[in-house]
C-alpha positions, 0 to 999 in steps of 0.5 A: 558445666562449660564456661565462656562465650561457647557456654552462653551461645549454647544457653541462648540456643536452648533458650529460644525454643523453650521460649517459644514453646512457652508462648504456645502453651500460654496462647492455647496449647497446654491442654493435657489429654486425660488419663482415662474416662469414666462415663464422661468424667475425666481422670486427669494426668495430674490426678494419676500422677499424685496417686502414683507418687503417693503410692510409690511413697507408701512402698518406700516407707514399707520397704525402707532401705530395702526399696528396690525401684527396679521391681516397681516399673513405672509403667506397670504401677501407673496402670495398676494405679489408674485401674484403682482410679477408675473402680473408685470413680465407678463406686462414687458415681454409683454412690451419689446415684443412690442418694448418698451423702457425707455431712459436713459434721462427719466429715469433720468428726472423721478428720478429728479423729485421725491421730497423726493430726493430734497434739496432746491427744487433742485435734490441732489445726496447725499440725493438721496443715503442716502435715499436709503441707509437707506431703504437698496436699491442700486442706481442700484436696485432702478433705475431698479424698477423705469425703470420697473415701467415706462415701465409697466405704458407705456404699460398700457397707450398704452392699455388705449389709444386704448379704446373708447366709441361708441355712443350707450354705451354714449346713454345707460349711458345717458338714465340710469344716467338721469332716474327718478323714482316715488316711496313712502315710510315710516320709522319705527324707531329702536330707538324709539322702542327700548326706548319703550322697558323695560328689568328686572333685571333677563334678564340682569343677564341671558344675563351676565351669558350666554355671559361671554366669551363676558365680559372679561377684557383682560390680562394686564401688565405694564412695566419698560423701558429704553429708548435710544433716539438720539434727547434727546442725541443731545440735550445735545451736546454743540458745540462751535462757534470755532468748527462751523467756522472751519467746515464752513471754511473746507467745504466752497464748501458744502455750495454753493447753488446747480448749475444747468444747462439748456442745449439742446443736439443732440444725434447721436448714431453712424453715425459719417458722420451726426455728422460732417454735423450737426457740419457744419450747427452749425458752419454756423450759424444754430439753434441748436434747429431746428437742434435737432428736425431734427437729434437728435436721443433721443426720449426724447428731440429731439421733444423739440429742445433737451431741457433737462431743468434744471438739477444738478450734479449726474443726467447725463452720467458723460462724459455728465455732465463734459462737460455740467458744463464746458461750458459758457451760449450759448457755443456749445460743441464739440462732447461728447462721452457717453454710448449713443452715440455722444452728442452736447451740448448748455448751455442755462442757469446757476442758483445757485452755490453762496456760502452761508454766514457763518451767514445763515449757522451757525445753520445748521452747529451746528446742523450737528455737534450736529447730528454727535456727538450724532449718535456716542454716540448713536450707542456706548451706543446702543451696550451697552445697548444691551449687558448689558440688555442680560448679566443682564437679570433679571434687568435693573439697571446695564445698567441704571447705566452705561449709565445714563439712567432712568428706566421708567414705563408704565401704564397697557396695554393689547396685542392690545392696549396701551398708551404712550410707549405702543401705539407702537405695537413692545413694546406690543408684545415684552412685551407679549413675553413668555420670557419676560412676563413669564420668567421675562427676559429682552426683546431684544433691540427694534429699534423703528425708529427715533433713539429710542431705547428701552429695557423692562421688565415686572413690573406688570401683570394683569390676564384676568378677567370677568368685574363686571355686574355693569360695564356693566349694560347700555350696556347689557340692550341697547343691549337686547333692541336693539335685541328685537326691531330688531325682533319686526321691522323685524315681523312688516316690513314683515307683512307690505309688505304682505299687500302692495302686496295684494293691501292695502293702503300705507297711511293707513298702515302708519297712522295705525302704527304712521309714514307718507306715503311720496311720491317722484316724479321724483327722480333721483339717486343723488336726494338731501334730500332722504337717500341714501340707500332708493333711491339706492333700489328704483332704484334696483326694476324692472319697474313696468307694467301699473297700478301696482307697486312693493314694497320692505323692507329694513334695513337702515344703522342706524337699521331703517326699510323702506318700499317702493312702486315704481310707475313709471320708466321715461327713461333718456333724451339723446339728451342733450348729454354726458359731459365731466365728463361722457366720462371720466368716461366711457373711464376710465371703459373701459380702466380699463376693457381692462387693466384687460382682458389683464392681464388675457390674458397673465396670461392665456397664460403663463407658471407659477410656483410658491411657496410662 
């Protein structure tokens, strides 16, 4: 932020080492070490960084304004992401060595089925490319990733389909699932015992004094900020009817519904003699679908008579697409050469392609023009906002005056939580940055997504401070009561369990403590009306010997204590046989175990070096 001669001297001193470093990188440096090597195949640092960024973006979208970067340390996350990349590479290598492949037609069909790439229910190449561009991905990279995902999924399906469940395993699961147990129990209420405990003023004060570090109100700040909004700019753009009509007339082709073609094809990769044979049979009136089943070498469509379904432009090989969109319905093409071989194409049907009337699209066109003009203004103003807030670091007024923006003010918020604009973690992080909070400078321009940019500065700061006892009295009293009640119930439940183990009557113990002993016969794991934790504990106890019982005590999820006694175990009936749900559950568990074991085996036998 310095100016004058001193600033230029500093800049020159900085430029020299940067320039020399750049020459070194150009001449021979810049070789970036791989993040990992898997059987000789390297995983680059760039690939790791991109996968890490995508994972972080997913977490931000999942948690929204509640995303807290400190909960996801970069080092830990990168190690996890790298581990998943290594496993993926191992699976890809295994799939490739097994001869598995993904046909281009399969890849195209999968991408076309992704809802995010559709417009009016039809795949749109423009939407596809725009969305990838916003994500910083090229089509080639994305298609490679989808192909690899499909390949690993194919391998995992192969492993899963090789698993089966034996009759003995089914019988064992049925015995366990249909097993029932007889037991009794009592419940000791934590809330009732807490309510009966009195806490005096001296105890409250002593606890408050000794735990003051727990009762600190966090440091808070309020900020002034300028917000640039694309949506707000668009709402101020006026577009005349004449401009809308001119846009429509100059782009009539853009306002046609997307045309789709339903086609079949026969793919012959190399043998032109077979191609001639198929053409001859077609000329004699042969059925195209039957011939596709017999001759086509496309594994994705041959079994369906070469049926490719409906597809729009931008999906197929360019030569294939040009031919398919030039044919009339029912017409069969001559041989079409593509990157995959020779195709014979038959068009079965056409959908779409109609011109949309002006009145139907006028509002859409108006919005598009408003958006385009607003985007141009937004990017110009965003650059000005960033520059002016940097050039005048101690005030937002110059930027506000130049851009016609209103300086707004937030309520007080802490580093961990806030409302309004401070609900966004990026805003809170910027407000608590040292240059902003301590040095009193403007923040950097923050891109908040959805066409929003914000610059802020701290307007008010409230240091961390101890909250008064009066504000905390009820909470401390409840905490002390619960602690004392917990200790009493721990001692009481241990005493009652000892008595049960020594042969005391469960009913008499329950009456002596003002509760009821409840008996349950033939309870199953899914019996309704019983606390789930209690049922789970009863089914964990070992089988009792004849005439004996087993007892246990446990803490329930709400803090109550339970005492239970197991009387008998009844093995499940296996004669009813396994239902489809159980078989699917067993197969799923078996398949998952096989997949996990396969992955562990690959990793154990691989040569892996990694450096996150």
